[in-house]
N, C-alpha and C positions, 0 to 999 in steps of 0.2 A: 306482555300484556297488549291486547288489541285496543289501541286508543281511538280507532276509527269507528268502533261499533256504536258509538253514541252520535256519530255525525251522519246526516242524511245526504246522500249523493244525488246527482241529477238522475231522474227516472230513466233517461236514455243512455246513461253511462258517460256523459261528456267529462265528468270529474276524473275519469281514468285516462283521458287523452294526454299524452306527453308532447306529441308533435304531429301536426301543427296546432297551435293554439286556436281554439274556437271550433275545431272539427268534431264530428261525431266518431265513435270508435271504429265504424266500418271503413271510413275513408281515411282514418288516421294512419300515419306511417309507423307510429309506435304508441303503445298504450301501457299503462301501469298494471303489471300482473302480480303485484303483491297479494298474496293469498290471505289477507286480513280484510274481512268484509265491513262495508259501511252498513248503516242501520236499515237500509232498504235493498240489500243484496242477499244473494243465496250462495253459499259455498258448496261445491259439488266435488265429491271424491270420484274421479273419472275412471271408468273401466275401459271404454273403447271409443276411438275416434273413427267416424265414417267420413273419409276425405272425399270432397267433391270430385266427381268423375273426371271433369276436365282438368282439374288440378292434379289429381293422382296420375292421370295419363301423361301429363306434361312432365311431372317429376320422374316417372318411370322411364320415359323416353330420354330425358336428359342424363339419366343414370344408367342407361342400357340395362334396366331391370336388375341392377346390382343392389341387393338388400342393404348392405352397409352404407352405400352411397345414399340410398333413399332415407335411411335412418338419420344420417348426418344432415341431409338436406332439411328434413322436418325439424330436427332439433335446432338447427341454425336459424330457420325462419322464426321459430317461437322465441329463441334467445334474442334475436334482433328486433322483433316486432311486438313481443308480449302476447301474441295471438298466432293462430295458424292461418295465415293469409298468403297464399302463393303470390309472389311478386310479379309473376308472368301473367297468370290468369285473373288475379285479383279475388279469387274465390277461396272458400274454406271447407265447409262440410258441416257436420254436427257431431254430437256425442251422446253416449249414455253413461250414467253414473248414479251414485247414491247421495242423497241429501245429507250433508254433514253439519251445516249450521244455517240458521235462518235469521235474518236481521229483525230486530225488535219492532221496526216500523212497517213491516210487510203484512198485508192482509192476504193470506194465502191458504189454500186447502192442503198444502203440503205439510209433512211432518218429517222430522229427522229419521233417516233410514229408508224413506221412500226411494224407489228406483224410477228415474225419469229419462226421457230423451229430450234434449233441448231442441226446439224448433226454430232457433235462430242460428245464423251462420257462425262458424268458427272464425270467420274473418273479422268479427267484432267482439268475440268472447275472450276475456282475459284467461290465459291458459299457462300453466306451469307444468312441464314434463320432468319428472324425476328420472324415469327410465322407460325406454321402449322395450316391451316384452316380446311382441310379435308383429310382423307385417305380413298381411295376406295380399299377395299381388293380384289374386283373382277377384277379391271382394272389395278392394279399396279400404279395408278396415285395419286399424292399427290399435293393438292392445297396449295400454300404458299403465304406469304408476304415475299419477299426477292429480292436479286439482284445477278447477275452473270456477269462474264467477258468472252468475246469471243476474242481469240487471232487473230492476223493478218492472221494466217494460217487456222483458224477455218472456217469450211463450214457450210452453213445454207440454209434453204428454206423459202421463203416468204409463209405465209399461204394462201392457195387458197380461192377464194371467194365462190366456189361451194361446199365446203366440210366443215362441222363444225369443229371448232378448235380442240376439244379433239379427234375427230375421225381422223383428219389429223395427230395429234400427235401420236396416236396409230399406224397408218400405217407407218409413217416416222421412228418410233423407230425401225422397223424391215425391212426397205426398202432395206437394203443390201442383204437380203436373196432371194427374188424373182428376184432381178436384177442379182445375181450370177447364179441363175437357168437359167435365160435367156442366160447367157454366156456359161454355161457348157452343157446344154441339147440340143441335136440335134435330127432332125427327125429320127424316127425309133428306138430310144434308149429305153431300159427298165430302168425305174427310180423308186427308192424307196424313199419315204418320211417318215422318222421316226418322229412321233409327228406331225401328220397332222391336229390335231383338234384345235390348238391354232392359234393366229393371223398370225404368220409367216408361220405356216404349211398350212393354208388355201390359203394364197397368193402364196406360193411355189407350191402347188398342182395345182392351177389354171394355173400358168405360165408353169409348166411342161406339163400339158395336152395340152396346146396351142402349145408347142414346139415339142412334140414327133410326132404329126401328126397321120394319120390314121393307120400307120404301127408300131407305138411305143406302149409302155405300161407304165402306172403309177400305182404303188402299194403303198398304204398308210398303215403304221403300226401305230396303235393307241391303247392306253391303255384304253380309255373310250369307253364303248359301245354306249353311247349317241352320242359322237362325231363321232364315226364310222358310225352310222346310218345317221347322218347329211351329212357326206362326200359322202356316197352312194346316198342319195337323191339329192344332188346337182350335181352329176355326175362329181366329182372332182378326180375320180380315176377309173381305170378299175377293180381293186380288192382292198378290204380293209381287213387287218388282225388285229384282236384284240389280242394283246400280250403285255407283259411287257418287255420294251426295256432294262431293267437291267438284263434280263435273256437271254443271247445270244444264247444258244442252243435252247431254246423254239422259239425264233424269227427265227433262221436259219431253223429249221425243218418246221415250218409253211410256211416260205417263199418259200423254194424249192418245197413244196407240191403244193402251189398255182401257182408257176411259172414253173411247170412241170420239176423240176430238174435243172433249170437254175438259174444263179445268175444275178445281175443287172449291168448295165454299170455305172450308177451314183447313189450315195446315198446322200440324203440331211438329215442331222440330226438337228432337231429343239428342241429336248427335253431339258427341263429346270432343270433336275436333273442329278446328277453324275452317272457314271458307265454304260453309254450306248455306249461306244466306240466300244466294241467287237461285239455287235449286228450289228453295221454298217459295221465293217470289214468282218465279216463272210458272209454276204449276197452280198458282192461286188466281182465281178470277178477280176482275175489277170489283171493288167493294167487298171483297172477301177478307178473311181474318187470318193472320199468321201469329202463332204463339211460339216465341223462341224461349224454350225452357233451358237450353244449354248455356252454361257459363262461358262457352267458347265463342259465343255470338259477338260480332262486332257491330256496334250501333252505326258506325260510319259506313261500313260495307253495306249494311241493310238499307239505311236511309238513302245514300247516294246511288246504290245499285237499283233500288226501286224507281227512283227518279230517272235514272239512265235508260231504263227500258219502258218508261211511261206507264208504270203500274200504280193505280190508285187503290192501295190496300191498307188495311189497318194492321199495324204491327205492334204486338204486345210483348213487353219485356217479361221474362219468366219469373214473376214474383213467386217465391217459394211458399208464400202463405196466402191462404184464403179460408174463410170461416168454414169449419167443419172438415178441413182437409185431412187431418189425421185419422179420424174415424172412418171417413169414406174410403181411404186407401187401405186401411186395415181390414175393412169389410170385404174388399175384393178378395183377399186371401180366404176369408170365411165363406164367401160365395163360390169361389172357384177352386176346387181341390187340385185341378191340373196346374194352375198357376202357383198355388201354394207348394206343390211338390217340386216345381222348378226352383223356387226360392229356397226351399229347405235343402235341396241337393247342393246348392251353392253356398249358403250362409250358415247352415247348422252343422 
């Protein structure tokens, strides 16, 4: 019998925190992943986890791409923490699943049986994994048998009918990035996209091209020659630079050469490896804006690095949520058959 169903928890989930006392679930070291809901929680029957790119990259590298090692790492994290929060990167991901139970005190448009994608991080979501069914090294997606809890404050998106589930999951995982581009980038601006070849980079480049108009410029910086050629072919940038974003001087020199000695107004950093902060800072003009979407970003490196080179730039942490982000990102797939085809080839 569920004795909790008549008890109302904290809207933000603090009632689930085990350690340390007084913390919120995201910053907690351990949370209660008992799959009995409070009266203002939702129980989800989980189908697929989309692990954050920085987290999955770190786990793959630590395991040398060994599937069994990756499986054991994921299971041990959830067992220890009650959630999927990589202890190295601090990040999580998101999930898709089916609504199994809804707390009596919740006012929601959901009903039992609805399929949703959670738009809050797995780093704060109570999760219990019964079995891992499949790990896809190319897509960062993990199919499981398991359950999860969504708090009263948790946001979600109902899965659309016109986009396959795993494709929608992949897009919604990075929906905050192109939506923030839409907020930050104005007509006539020069915009740099660092890491334009991944799923967030492609969506950001598309949105940036849309926003800058005929008088603006989008310059993509990409490590992979193959991805760079694809970006050129798709017309997602005015210029593409092949460079290693962990080498800031190399990036800076190539950028000012391509951009005729000028820096950019806005830089969007999507790279899923550490130490790319300074490349972003050097190519951005004073009073410009840098949006760090990647969870591999170090606040210390960014703040002290900008100070060290005398750059007065506004640096924005990659908040994965902004109003309307889910619909905006899914609409990119509806507007661009070329980008949709790329995503379908990888995720479907």
